[in-house]
N, C-alpha and C positions, 0 to 999 in steps of 0.2 A: 744125323738127327739134329733138327733145329726147332726151337720153341719160339712162338710169337705171342705177344699180348693181343687179344682180339676183343671185338664187341663193345659192350658198354663202357669198359674201362678206358679204351682208346677214345671213344666218342666224348665221354665226360672230361677227359684230359684236354682234348682240343677245345671244348667249350669253357674251359677254366673252372670246372666244377670239381668238388671233392670226389676222389675215386675210392669207393668203398671196398669192392672186391675185384680181383683181377682173374680173368679166365685166360687160359693159354691153349693154343693149338700146337701140336707137335707133328712135324712133317718128317717122314723118312724113318719111322720107328715101328716096331711090332709090339704087341702086348707083352711078349716074353722079354723083350729088351727093357721095357718100362719096369716090369716087375724085378728084373735082375738089377736095375739101377736103384731099387729101394722104393719105388712108387707103389702105393696101395690101390688096387683096382676097386672101384666103387660103382661103375656104370652098369646099369641093367640092360638098356637098349642099345648102347654103343660104348666103345672103350673109353672110359674116363678114369683118371687116376689122381690120387692126392699126393702132392709133393711130400717127401719124408720129413722135411723140416718146417716149411711154411704152411703145409696143408692146403695150399691153393690147388684149384682144379686144372688138370692138364688133360685135354681130350685129343685123341689121335685124329688127324685130318680125315675127313670122311665126305662121301657124297650120299645123296638120298634119291630114291626112285619111288614114285607114287605107286602103291600096290593095293590101296583100298580107300574107303571113305574116312574122313575125319582126321583127328590129330595124330592117331597112331597108325594110320594107314600108309606106312612107309617101309621100304626095304633099305637098310643102311649098309653101305659098303665102305670099309675102312682097310687101307693097305698102305705100305710104305711108298707106293708110287702115286698116291693121291697128292696133288699139289696144293699149296696154300691157296692159289687162285680158285681152284675147284671147290675147296672148302668154303671160301668166302662167298662163292656164287650161290650157295644154297641158303644164304641168310635172307632175312626178310627185307630190310631197308638198307639203302646205300650208306646211311650214317652208322649202321651197325656192321658194315662189311669192310671195315678198315683194320689193318693189323699194324703192329709196331714191332720191329726187330730188336734184337738185343743191343745193337749199336744206336738205336733211336730212330732209325729210318722208318718211314711210313710206307706201307704197301697198300695202295688205294686203287684197285683196278676198276671201280665203278663210280669214281668221282664223288665219294661220300664227303670229302672235305669241302668241296664246293657247295654241296647241298646243306652242309652245316652252316657255312657262311651265309647262304641265301635263306636259311630257315625253311627248308623244304623236306617233306617226308615223301620219299620216292622208292618204289619197290625195285629190287635188284633185277629180277627176271620174271618170266611168266610162271615160274614154279611157285611164286607167291600164292597163286590161286589154289594150290594143292592143300593148304592148311588154313581152315577158316578162323582159327584162333588169331591169325595175323590181322584180321579186320579189327579185332578188339585191341590188339597191340598198337596198331596205327592210331586208333582213337585215343588210346592212353598216352602215347607220345605227344599227340597234339595237345592234350590237357597238361602235360608236363612242361613242354618247351614253348607252347604257343606257336608252333610251326604250322604252316599251311600244308595241305595234302596236295601233291601233284595231281593235275587233272587226269593223267593216264592211270594213276594209282586209284583214284576215286572211281573211275570208270570200271576198273578191274574189280574193285570191291563190290560195286553194284552187280556186276555179272555173277560174282560168287553167291550173292544173296538170291538173285533171280534164278540161278541154276539149281538151287537147293543144296549146294555144298555147305552153306552155313547152317543148315538144319542138323548137321552132324557134329555140332560143337559139343565137347565134353563139358558137362555142367560144372564140375569142379574147376576146370580151367576158365570157364566163363566168370565165375565169382572172383577167381584169382586176378584176372585182368581188370574186370569191372571195378572191383574194390580199390585196386591201385589207382585207376583213373579217377575214381570218386575222391580219393585222398590227395590228388595232385592240386597244384595252384589254380588251375582253370578247368574244372570238371565240365563247365558248359561247352567247352570245345570238344570234349569227348562225345557229349550228347548231340552236338551239331554234326559231327562226323557220322555217328550212327544213324541219325535222321536222314542225312543226304544219301547214304548208301542203301537205305531201306531196312537195315537190321533192327532199328529201334522198334518199328511196328511189329516185327516178329518176336523179338526177344523181350521187349518191355512194353507190351500193348496197353498195360494199365496206366502208363505215364502219359497223360495228356498235356500237363503243364509242368514247368520246371521252376524251382526256387530262383529267386533273384540273386541269391548269393549262397556260397557254401563256406562254412568255417567250422573249426573245431575238429575233434577226433572222428574217426570213421562212423561209430554208432550214431553220433549226432547228425552227421551228414546224411546217413541213410534214413534216419527218422524224418528229417526235413524233406527229403525226396518223397517219402511216403505220406506226408502230411495230408494231401488232398484225397487219399484213397480210403476205401472202406476196409473193414477187417478182412472180408473175403478177398478183396483185391490184394491186400498186403500178403495174406496167406498164400495166394496163388503165385505172386511174384517171388516170395521167399522160397517156395518149393521149386520153382523153375530155376532159380539162380543158386540153389543150395546155400542160402544165406545162413551164416553161423548164428548160434543162439543169442549172443550178446546184441547183435544188430537187430535181429528179428524181435527180441523182447522189447527193446526201446521203441521201435517203430509201432508195435502193437500197443504199448502203453500210451504212447502219444495219441494214438487213434481213440483209445477207450476213455481217455480223460480230457478230451478237448473241451467239452462243455463245462466240466467242473473247474478247469483251469481259469475260466473267465468269471467264475462266481465270486460274489462278495459276501455270501452267507456263511457264517461260522460252521453250521452243520454240514454244508456241502464241501467246504474246504477240509473239514476233518475227514469226510468221506473220501476226498481226493487223496489225502495223506495215507489213509488206510488202504485204499485200492492200489496206490502206487508203492506200498510198503516203505514209505518214506522214513519212518522211525528206525527201521532196521537197515535200510539201504540208502542212506543219505547221499552217497556218491552217485548212485544211479539216478536219484531224484534230481540232483544238480544237473546231470546230463539232460534230463527231460526238460528242465527249465531253459537250458541253453538252446535246445532244439526249438522249443516254442518261441523263444525270443527271435530266432532266425526266421521261423515260418510265419510269424505274425508280427510285423513291424508295429511298434507302439506298445507291445506287451511289456508290462512292468513286473519282473520277477521279484523285486524287492518286497512287494506287499506279501507275496506268498512265502518268501524266505522268513519274514518277520512272524507270520502266522505259524509257520512250522516250528520256529525256534521257541515261540511261546507255548505251543502245545507240547513240545518235547520236554520242556522244563518242568512240567507237572510231575510230581513224585508219585508214581504208580504204587510203589511200595507203601507209602504213607496212606494212600487211599484204601489199599487192601487191608491195612491194619485197622482202619476206622470203620470199615464196612460191617454192617450187622450180619450179613450172610454172604457167602462166596458168590452166590448168583447175582448179587447187587453190584459187584466190583466193576464189571464192564460198563454198566450204565452210569455209575458214579464217575468213572474215569472219563468217559465221553463227555459228560456234563461239565466236568472241570476243564477239560481241554477246549470245549466250545466257548466257555467263559473266558479262558485265557486268550483265545483267538479274537473274540469280540473286543477285548480290551486294547488290542494293538491295531485294529482295523481303522 
């Protein structure tokens, strides 16, 4: 029984990047032997175990055979006679198909180290076409490393889109890969890859233009991406990608408040603050202003920040105590806040 470090940990080590988590492949073992050695089984679709001390993942070497459409359409075979090379051969890219032995030696049957040196994303084998999620993974790695996609790999990605294999993408996996790519240093390279292989038009038909730059946390980046879209388009995009609530809410908020964000009228700025729930959720409002600053070069958030601070400083309790009737409190509070905003504009 031998264990090898594989995948992203080896790749990142060779690139001189911090290694977050290590995955291991075990050759020559059975599930019973792993359990007897104290490893805890956790895999649902194939044999994966947690190390009893480090809790790192150890997967038994396996091969895969296509048996249906989409991400889960595979029959997995794991046995002691499956070799390390056979396990590496089922991986997506050559840069992810490198293993390192306990003595530090690299096992690199597909020349992944050369592709790392050359900055190339290249598929390991024709089996790449069996899993449409790999199109998104390649696009995400392009956004992360600024690597070019090998011509033959791009051609294969196009064929996968044209054949309809990409129509069977699992939506949860789409957002998982897409959101990671959107958060990488160069998301524009992800969109370029999706455009060139034809998947952008199928997966993201609403996106006709892209932002000039992406910065900030993921909700801000998604809101900037959706800035030119209508509410209906954002809603359709979010439903298709299974976008989480935090990202969807900020994108919708940016869409609904675009006109108010550019206003210089105290009453409209107060309406903006109320519509955006800025008094109760100032952190989300700050994300909104960050998104607008990226989507609209020249936008000055300081003016709105000052107006919000002035309006928030009004003592609502004091106004309530002075009001002649409870029904008058809301109007008096709005009036005081508008006056405070006008004073700082």
